[in-house]
MILORO-33096 format. One line per 8 residues: their letters; for each residue x, y, z of C-alpha. Coordinates in steps of 0.5 Angstrom, whole numbers. Layout:
N
A> X:Y:Z | ...
END
This chain:
861
MLFKRSKK> 0:0:0 | 3:7:-2 | -1:11:2 | -3:11:10 | -10:13:9 | -11:15:17 | -5:20:16 | -8:26:12
AADGYVLD> -5:34:12 | -9:40:13 | -10:40:6 | -13:33:5 | -7:31:2 | -5:24:3 | 2:22:5 | 6:17:1
EQHPCRAE> 10:13:6 | 15:11:0 | 16:18:-3 | 23:20:-4 | 21:27:-1 | 17:24:5 | 21:28:10 | 20:35:6
HELASKLL> 12:33:5 | 12:32:13 | 15:39:14 | 10:42:9 | 4:38:13 | 6:40:20 | 7:47:17 | 0:47:15
QHYSKTAA> -3:44:21 | 0:49:25 | -3:55:21 | -10:51:20 | -11:53:28 | -8:60:27 | -11:62:20 | -5:67:19
PRWDFKLK> -7:71:13 | -1:70:8 | 1:77:8 | 3:77:15 | 6:70:14 | 13:70:17 | 16:63:15 | 21:63:21
ASPPGAAI> 15:65:26 | 13:57:27 | 17:51:29 | 16:47:23 | 17:54:19 | 24:55:22 | 26:48:20 | 24:49:13
AALDRDAS> 28:55:13 | 34:51:16 | 34:46:10 | 40:45:6 | 41:46:-1 | 39:39:-3 | 33:38:2 | 31:45:-1
HRYVLVML> 31:42:-8 | 27:37:-5 | 22:42:-2 | 21:45:-8 | 19:39:-12 | 14:37:-6 | 11:44:-7 | 10:43:-14
ERIPPLEP> 6:37:-12 | 2:40:-7 | 0:47:-9 | -3:46:-16 | -9:41:-13 | -10:47:-8 | -13:51:-14 | -17:47:-19
KGQFTSDA> -19:52:-24 | -16:57:-21 | -20:57:-14 | -16:56:-7 | -20:51:-2 | -17:55:3 | -14:62:2 | -9:62:8
LSGVLIES> -7:55:8 | -5:56:0 | -2:62:2 | 3:59:7 | 5:54:2 | 6:59:-3 | 10:64:1 | 14:58:4
LKYILRRK> 16:56:-3 | 18:64:-5 | 23:63:1 | 26:57:-1 | 27:60:-8 | 31:65:-6 | 37:60:-6 | 41:58:-12
LPLQAAEL> 38:50:-13 | 40:45:-18 | 33:45:-21 | 32:41:-28 | 29:43:-34 | 23:39:-33 | 22:42:-26 | 22:49:-29
SSMARWIG> 17:47:-34 | 13:44:-29 | 13:51:-25 | 12:55:-31 | 6:51:-33 | 3:52:-26 | 5:59:-25 | 2:61:-32
RDPQNRRL> -4:57:-33 | -9:62:-31 | -8:69:-32 | -15:71:-30 | -14:69:-23 | -14:75:-18 | -10:72:-13 | -4:70:-18
WSHPFSGF> 0:76:-16 | 2:72:-9 | 5:67:-14 | 13:66:-14 | 15:70:-20 | 21:73:-17 | 24:66:-15 | 22:63:-21
TKAIENFA> 26:69:-25 | 32:67:-21 | 31:60:-22 | 31:60:-29 | 37:65:-29 | 41:60:-25 | 39:55:-30 | 40:59:-36
AKNDVSDE> 47:61:-34 | 50:54:-34 | 45:50:-39 | 42:51:-46 | 35:53:-46 | 31:48:-50 | 25:51:-54 | 20:47:-50
LAADVQLV> 23:51:-43 | 23:57:-47 | 15:56:-49 | 14:55:-42 | 17:61:-39 | 13:65:-45 | 7:63:-41 | 9:66:-35
IDTLTHPR> 11:72:-39 | 4:72:-42 | 1:72:-35 | 5:78:-33 | 3:82:-39 | -4:80:-38 | -8:87:-37 | -10:84:-30
FGQDKDKF> -3:86:-28 | -4:93:-31 | 2:98:-29 | 5:94:-23 | 12:97:-23 | 15:90:-20 | 13:86:-26 | 17:89:-32
PLIDRMEQ> 24:88:-29 | 22:80:-28 | 19:80:-35 | 26:83:-38 | 30:78:-34 | 26:72:-36 | 26:75:-44 | 34:75:-43
AIGRAPEC> 35:68:-40 | 31:65:-46 | 34:69:-51 | 29:73:-53 | 32:80:-51 | 33:85:-54 | 27:86:-59 | 22:86:-53
MIHPGEAW> 25:92:-49 | 19:96:-51 | 12:93:-48 | 6:94:-53 | -1:97:-50 | 1:104:-49 | -1:109:-55 | 7:111:-56
SDAALSYL> 10:104:-55 | 5:102:-60 | 8:107:-65 | 15:106:-63 | 14:98:-64 | 11:100:-71 | 17:104:-73 | 22:99:-71
EALPDAKS> 19:93:-74 | 19:97:-81 | 27:98:-80 | 32:93:-83 | 35:88:-78 | 41:92:-78 | 38:98:-76 | 33:95:-71
AEWAALLN> 39:92:-68 | 42:99:-67 | 36:102:-64 | 35:96:-60 | 42:98:-57 | 40:105:-56 | 34:104:-53 | 36:98:-48
HCRTATMS> 41:104:-46 | 36:109:-45 | 32:104:-40 | 38:105:-35 | 36:112:-34 | 34:111:-27 | 38:117:-24 | 35:124:-24
KPTAKWSK> 40:126:-29 | 45:123:-33 | 52:121:-31 | 58:122:-35 | 59:115:-35 | 52:114:-38 | 53:120:-43 | 59:117:-45
AAAPLLQA> 56:110:-47 | 50:113:-50 | 54:118:-55 | 56:112:-60 | 50:109:-60 | 46:115:-62 | 51:116:-67 | 50:109:-70
VGHEEFVR> 43:111:-70 | 43:117:-73 | 41:124:-71 | 36:125:-76 | 33:118:-75 | 33:120:-68 | 29:126:-69 | 24:122:-74
FMKACIPL> 23:117:-68 | 21:122:-63 | 16:126:-67 | 13:120:-69 | 12:117:-62 | 13:122:-56 | 6:126:-58 | 3:120:-57
VDKPRTDV> 5:119:-49 | -1:124:-48 | -6:119:-50 | -9:113:-45 | -7:106:-46 | -9:102:-53 | -10:95:-49 | -15:98:-45
IESWGEYE> -15:95:-38 | -23:94:-36 | -22:93:-29 | -18:95:-23 | -18:95:-15 | -23:100:-12 | -18:104:-9 | -13:103:-15
IDPNVLIC> -11:109:-19 | -14:108:-27 | -8:104:-30 | -10:106:-37 | -8:113:-36 | -1:111:-33 | 6:110:-36 | 9:104:-34
DPHADLLR> 16:104:-30 | 20:101:-35 | 17:106:-40 | 18:112:-36 | 26:110:-35 | 26:109:-43 | 23:116:-44 | 27:119:-39
GLTWLCTF> 33:117:-43 | 30:119:-49 | 29:126:-46 | 37:126:-44 | 39:124:-51 | 35:131:-54 | 41:135:-51 | 47:131:-55
EPHADLTR> 45:135:-61 | 40:141:-60 | 34:141:-65 | 28:146:-65 | 23:140:-66 | 26:136:-60 | 25:142:-55 | 18:143:-57
LLTGLAIT> 17:136:-56 | 20:136:-49 | 15:142:-47 | 9:137:-49 | 12:131:-46 | 13:135:-39 | 6:138:-39 | 3:131:-40
AYKKVPGL> 8:128:-35 | 6:133:-30 | -2:133:-31 | -5:131:-25 | -8:124:-24 | -14:123:-19 | -11:119:-13 | -4:120:-15
GPRAVKIG> -2:127:-17 | 3:128:-23 | 2:123:-28 | 10:122:-29 | 14:126:-24 | 21:123:-26 | 19:124:-34 | 17:132:-33
NACVWALG> 23:133:-29 | 28:130:-34 | 25:135:-39 | 26:141:-35 | 33:139:-34 | 34:138:-41 | 31:144:-43 | 35:148:-38
VIPGLDAI> 42:145:-41 | 40:146:-48 | 44:152:-51 | 40:158:-54 | 34:162:-53 | 29:157:-56 | 30:152:-50 | 29:158:-45
GQLAILKI> 22:160:-49 | 20:153:-48 | 21:153:-40 | 18:160:-40 | 11:156:-43 | 12:151:-38 | 13:156:-32 | 6:158:-34
RVKFGTAQ> 3:152:-36 | 5:147:-30 | 2:148:-24 | 6:142:-20 | 10:146:-14 | 16:142:-14 | 16:142:-22 | 16:150:-21
NGIEKALS> 22:150:-17 | 26:146:-22 | 24:150:-28 | 26:156:-24 | 33:153:-23 | 33:151:-30 | 32:158:-32 | 37:161:-27
AAAQRENL> 42:156:-30 | 41:158:-37 | 41:165:-35 | 48:164:-32 | 50:160:-38 | 48:165:-43 | 51:171:-38 | 45:175:-38
PREELEEM> 41:177:-32 | 35:173:-30 | 30:178:-31 | 32:179:-38 | 33:172:-40 | 25:171:-41 | 25:177:-45 | 30:176:-50
AVPAYGLE> 28:168:-51 | 21:170:-53 | 21:166:-60 | 17:169:-66 | 15:163:-69 | 16:166:-76 | 12:172:-75 | 15:177:-79
TVGELRES> 11:183:-77 | 7:184:-70 | 2:179:-70 | 2:176:-77 | 6:171:-82 | 5:171:-89 | 8:165:-94 | 7:164:-101
FGDFTARL> 4:157:-104 | 4:158:-111 | -2:162:-113 | -4:163:-105 | -1:166:-100 | -2:164:-93 | -4:169:-88 | -3:167:-80
TVTSTSST> -6:172:-76 | -6:173:-68 | -13:175:-66 | -13:174:-59 | -9:172:-53 | -11:165:-54 | -13:164:-62 | -10:165:-69
RLDWVKSD> -13:165:-75 | -11:162:-82 | -13:165:-88 | -11:163:-96 | -11:169:-100 | -12:168:-107 | -8:172:-113 | -14:177:-114
GKIQKSVP> -14:178:-106 | -20:174:-105 | -20:170:-98 | -21:163:-98 | -21:160:-90 | -21:153:-92 | -14:150:-94 | -14:149:-102
KRIKEDHP> -14:142:-104 | -7:144:-108 | -4:146:-102 | -5:140:-99 | -3:135:-104 | 3:140:-107 | 6:142:-100 | 4:138:-94
DELKELKR> 10:139:-90 | 10:146:-91 | 3:146:-89 | 4:142:-83 | 10:147:-80 | 5:152:-81 | -1:149:-77 | 5:147:-72
AAKDLQKM> 7:155:-71 | 0:156:-70 | -1:151:-64 | 6:154:-62 | 3:161:-62 | -3:159:-58 | 1:156:-52 | 6:162:-52
LPAQRDRL> 1:168:-52 | -2:166:-45 | 5:165:-42 | 7:172:-44 | 1:175:-42 | 2:172:-35 | 9:174:-35 | 7:181:-37
DGLFRQEK> 2:181:-32 | 7:180:-27 | 11:186:-29 | 7:190:-24 | 10:187:-18 | 17:188:-21 | 16:195:-22 | 21:194:-28
RWPFAVWR> 23:200:-33 | 27:199:-39 | 31:204:-44 | 26:206:-49 | 30:203:-55 | 30:196:-51 | 23:196:-49 | 21:198:-57
ERYLDHPL> 25:192:-59 | 23:187:-54 | 16:189:-53 | 12:194:-58 | 15:191:-64 | 16:184:-62 | 12:180:-67 | 9:176:-62
VGTLARRL> 10:180:-55 | 7:186:-59 | 0:183:-60 | 0:184:-52 | 4:190:-51 | 0:194:-56 | -6:193:-52 | -3:196:-46
IWTFDDGT> -2:203:-43 | 5:205:-42 | 8:211:-38 | 14:214:-41 | 19:218:-37 | 24:223:-40 | 27:225:-33 | 23:232:-34
AARTGIWH> 16:229:-35 | 12:223:-35 | 7:221:-40 | 2:216:-41 | 0:213:-48 | -2:207:-52 | -1:204:-59 | -6:206:-64
KSNLVDLE> -6:207:-71 | 1:206:-72 | 3:211:-67 | 4:212:-59 | -2:216:-57 | -4:219:-50 | -12:220:-48 | -13:226:-53
GSQIDCAT> -10:222:-59 | -4:226:-59 | 2:223:-61 | 8:222:-56 | 15:223:-58 | 19:219:-53 | 25:216:-57 | 30:219:-53
AHTEVRLW> 36:216:-50 | 34:218:-43 | 27:216:-44 | 25:210:-39 | 19:206:-40 | 15:202:-35 | 8:199:-35 | 3:204:-32
HPIESETD> -1:202:-26 | -8:206:-24 | -5:207:-17 | -1:212:-20 | -6:216:-23 | -12:220:-21 | -19:217:-21 | -21:221:-27
VVLAWRDW> -15:219:-31 | -17:212:-30 | -24:213:-31 | -22:216:-38 | -17:211:-40 | -23:206:-39 | -28:210:-43 | -22:210:-48
LLEHEVQQ> -21:203:-49 | -29:202:-49 | -30:207:-55 | -24:204:-59 | -26:197:-57 | -19:195:-55 | -19:189:-51 | -13:189:-46
PFKQAHRE> -10:182:-45 | -11:183:-37 | -14:188:-33 | -10:194:-33 | -14:200:-34 | -20:196:-30 | -15:193:-25 | -17:193:-18
IYLLTDAE> -13:198:-13 | -13:195:-6 | -11:201:-1 | -10:200:7 | -16:200:11 | -17:203:18 | -18:196:21 | -11:194:18
RTTGTYSN> -8:201:21 | -11:199:27 | -8:191:27 | -1:194:25 | 2:188:22 | -3:184:19 | -9:184:15 | -16:180:16
RYAAHVLK> -19:183:10 | -19:176:7 | -20:171:13 | -25:166:15 | -26:164:8 | -27:157:6 | -23:155:0 | -23:149:-4
QHQFNALC> -15:147:-3 | -13:144:-10 | -16:149:-14 | -13:154:-9 | -6:151:-10 | -7:151:-17 | -8:158:-17 | -2:160:-13
ATRAWSSS> 2:156:-18 | -1:161:-23 | 1:167:-19 | 8:165:-17 | 6:163:-10 | 10:158:-7 | 5:153:-3 | 4:146:-2
LRLMVDDE> -2:141:0 | -4:141:7 | -4:134:10 | -8:132:16 | -2:128:18 | 2:134:18 | 4:138:25 | 7:144:22
YEPPTLEL> 8:147:15 | 9:153:11 | 4:158:9 | 3:160:2 | 9:165:0 | 10:170:-5 | 17:173:-6 | 18:180:-8
SHLDLRAE> 25:180:-9 | 26:187:-12 | 24:190:-5 | 27:184:-1 | 20:183:2 | 16:176:3 | 8:176:3 | 5:170:7
YWVEGAGE> -3:168:7 | -4:164:13 | -9:158:12 | -10:151:15 | -14:145:14 | -21:145:15 | -24:139:19 | -22:133:23
EYGTDTTE> -25:127:20 | -21:123:15 | -24:121:8 | -30:126:9 | -25:132:10 | -19:129:6 | -18:125:0 | -16:118:0
AGSFLYLV> -9:121:0 | -10:125:7 | -10:132:4 | -15:137:6 | -21:138:1 | -22:145:4 | -18:150:7 | -20:156:12
TDQVRFYP> -16:162:11 | -13:167:16 | -8:173:16 | -4:176:11 | 3:179:13 | 9:181:10 | 16:180:13 | 23:181:11
RNAATNWA> 25:176:5 | 31:173:9 | 27:172:15 | 25:165:16 | 18:163:19 | 13:157:19 | 7:156:22 | 7:150:27
HACGGGYA> 0:146:26 | 0:144:34 | -3:147:40 | -9:150:37 | -5:151:30 | -2:157:32 | 4:160:28 | 11:160:31
THGQDEAR> 17:164:28 | 24:161:28 | 31:163:26 | 38:166:28 | 36:173:28 | 29:173:32 | 28:181:31 | 28:180:23
NHPLPLTE> 22:175:24 | 17:180:26 | 12:182:21 | 13:189:18 | 8:194:19 | 3:195:14 | 4:202:13 | 12:200:11
IPPLAFSE> 10:196:5 | 10:200:-2 | 3:201:-4 | 3:198:-11 | 6:192:-8 | 1:191:-2 | -4:192:-8 | -2:187:-12
VMRDIDLF> -1:182:-6 | -8:183:-4 | -11:183:-11 | -8:176:-12 | -11:174:-5 | -18:177:-7 | -17:172:-14 | -16:166:-9
VGVASVGN> -22:167:-5 | -26:170:-11 | -25:163:-15 | -23:158:-10 | -29:160:-5 | -34:154:-4 | -39:161:-4 | -38:161:-11
DPNWADGG> -40:154:-12 | -48:154:-14 | -48:146:-12 | -46:148:-4 | -53:152:-3 | -54:146:3 | -47:148:6 | -43:142:4
AAGRYVDY> -42:136:9 | -47:136:15 | -49:143:13 | -43:146:17 | -42:152:12 | -49:154:10 | -48:161:13 | -41:162:10
WHNYSFGE> -44:160:3 | -50:165:4 | -46:170:7 | -41:170:1 | -46:168:-4 | -50:174:-3 | -46:179:1 | -42:185:0
LAASAQTR> -38:186:-6 | -30:185:-6 | -26:190:-10 | -26:185:-16 | -33:185:-16 | -34:192:-15 | -30:193:-21 | -34:188:-25
RDVLKGLI> -40:192:-23 | -37:199:-26 | -35:195:-32 | -43:192:-33 | -45:200:-32 | -42:201:-39 | -43:194:-42 | -51:194:-40
PRLKIADR> -53:200:-45 | -50:195:-51 | -54:189:-49 | -60:187:-53 | -63:186:-47 | -61:193:-44 | -68:195:-42 | -69:189:-38
CEIQDRFL> -63:190:-34 | -60:195:-28 | -55:195:-23 | -58:195:-16 | -52:195:-11 | -49:188:-11 | -54:185:-16 | -55:185:-24
VVRGDLRT> -63:185:-24 | -66:182:-30 | -73:182:-31 | -76:176:-35 | -83:174:-37 | -84:169:-31 | -80:172:-25 | -75:178:-24
YKIHLGSG> -68:175:-22 | -62:178:-18 | -55:176:-20 | -50:177:-15 | -44:181:-18 | -39:177:-14 | -41:170:-14 | -45:170:-20
NILMEPDD> -51:166:-16 | -58:168:-17 | -64:170:-12 | -71:170:-15 | -76:176:-13 | -81:177:-9 | -78:172:-4 | -71:171:-6
QYLCIVPA> -71:164:-7 | -65:161:-9 | -64:159:-17 | -59:154:-18 | -56:155:-25 | -49:151:-26 | -46:155:-32 | -43:151:-38
QGKKSDGL> -36:150:-39 | -33:155:-44 | -39:159:-44 | -39:165:-49 | -42:172:-47 | -46:172:-54 | -40:176:-58 | -41:182:-53
FLPFEGDT> -34:186:-53 | -31:186:-46 | -25:191:-45 | -21:186:-42 | -19:178:-42 | -19:173:-36 | -25:175:-32 | -29:169:-33
RLSVILSK> -34:171:-28 | -36:177:-32 | -38:172:-38 | -42:168:-33 | -46:173:-31 | -47:176:-38 | -49:169:-40 | -54:168:-34
ALLLAADK> -57:175:-36 | -58:173:-43 | -61:167:-41 | -66:169:-36 | -68:175:-40 | -72:170:-44 | -74:165:-39 | -80:163:-43
KITDSVIV> -75:160:-48 | -71:156:-43 | -72:149:-44 | -68:146:-38 | -73:142:-34 | -69:143:-28 | -68:151:-29 | -76:151:-31
QQIKK> -78:147:-25 | -74:152:-20 | -77:158:-23 | -84:156:-23 | -84:153:-16
END
């Protein structure tokens, strides 16, 4: 009799008394019997924690080999058709096998094949990741180091590889090194160094498959080297090894490959993963770790021989790498950082211009630090002052005159025109002067490359213009001045920047008198339309701020812009002015003007990055953190806006990652720039100062802050509150979770107007007579009152929220994204709230025509 039926293991396995591995079988049975009583979960399993486990761990090399064979016998029956009879017990056996496979054992080809077929038999098994992939990889490597791998064994190993590449395992970063090692062991590398399933990797594989074998091998060597890019930046050794590999491929070939693949990194997976864990991040928008290293290496190669196309590609790659993924944060930080580093070391002004785009487009705080370092390093390399570098680095993108590019294509002339800060128009002018807006068929057929380059220039312009607008808006803080000739070259007559500068008001000071003017009809003119002659060697130019003029002059400029329909790229003539209040003079060193607001933290953080404030997300686990800070280096000042996390309940008041959803605001303070402070979120959340010179850490009296600097800082904070406050959200009428903020929401939504809302009211007074519904509208204190056919509506000029007469019933209308204000001329760009208010007014004035059932139901209630 081969089996002793009365002696069974905990898994029901009958012990064979004649089995050559009987001792190891008994150890496995004792291990199972021990854990059948404790039911230890496998993720807490420690082999040496039990007497039988300690005995297994102490097995010598031959006994360990036999134990592996025992496991190959006993584990598979535990999972008929991929199902475990006991999670805990099967986990114990598998974990013991993982432990033993750490050793270098004399496993044979048949034994490895058996293990491979077991591991790779059921890729749909949701518990498969508990299997000994790492130990099997080491075992096949040890075998291949001394033996030839047969086709049969290679095919079995491929089963394991196929299992790991199954969508079930998605983007798990641990699987790719194992796949690579197994492929190398069976002689399948280096052809498979790029994994299919991502849009860009599919394009790369298609590109490489079309190459002759010799060229494909050169690419394989280069790409394999790129996959070793695991550092933050390339070492001299890495670059030295990469140079001949890139030379073998050829630089033009490299550029073609990058242009074919890199734009697709922005796209989601092509091999869609249908399901993933409840608390896992959507794997379809991620980049797997080996691809991230590969892309980082390719990014580094762009610095070897700079090319204009490559610098543009790096900008796009950085933007998609820093793009926020829900539950994760930036999509691929190390790729984005590599792009910033590369743009920082590429010589010339083109790369600096791309960094300027990233400075505006990227909201991730750590990335902003890297961009600033890259720009500073570039300034040092180019031997230029940091502030001048961005001015000089603005490309023209082929524009020959301010805002216009012309290029001949046979009988047609392409005319690319900048129409606003974010849009361009491409017209095709026939030889007889007639305009055709669509691309002529002959142009598509005869000039495809030139047409593609023209369209790319249009896209580049649309990216760079907002970046330059925001840079110019930031000049107010710097109070910068230029010699007239320099200003004219870099601003007024610059083909791209000129489209912005010619819509702004400037002050010209020749040392004896200062005059204010704007570009109009090919000349610089003042308010009366008189030409300003200021082209002297002594004239200095600065951006005009309304704080430096009397009220009647400011109002006159506003009227001039409206009369001549000049739309400024940002608020200048209509810019809010924030002067010290009596309350702030009383508090002395701090302002409570924007205290006690409730802000959406992530939106607030993004706004801070846009306005060059340094800020980091508040986490519930943090004991202390620095307040949002703005550096005013030219004044040696630092402004701080104190905020703290709102709420105490994890998961309700925070994201899954632990960052607060909302912030409560507090004081605004100013410090000497070199003084160090921080807010210790302890003992009730008070601020504490520290530093060697305590005297320098005291906040400065607000009366000592220059009025323009104070005004611009308070304007930023007004923007933060005006955009990120929960009071602006019509869906927050119930006060949020447990209604805790219902009073705040109502007070903010319909309360007194902040300075920005007061400006909005002044603008509307001039715009209402131009509206087709002017006879149905009027301004009453804080509201734009609109008379419809069904009811009369009061739109709050701060929040944009609506009350309906006669009983001030709340009307919830959520504005559509990108809603335009019916083509109405606005004197400045950027105030989306103004556009929303106008759109709501136009809708409600014709309330009988509203078809949205939700809105109609509220009106008729």
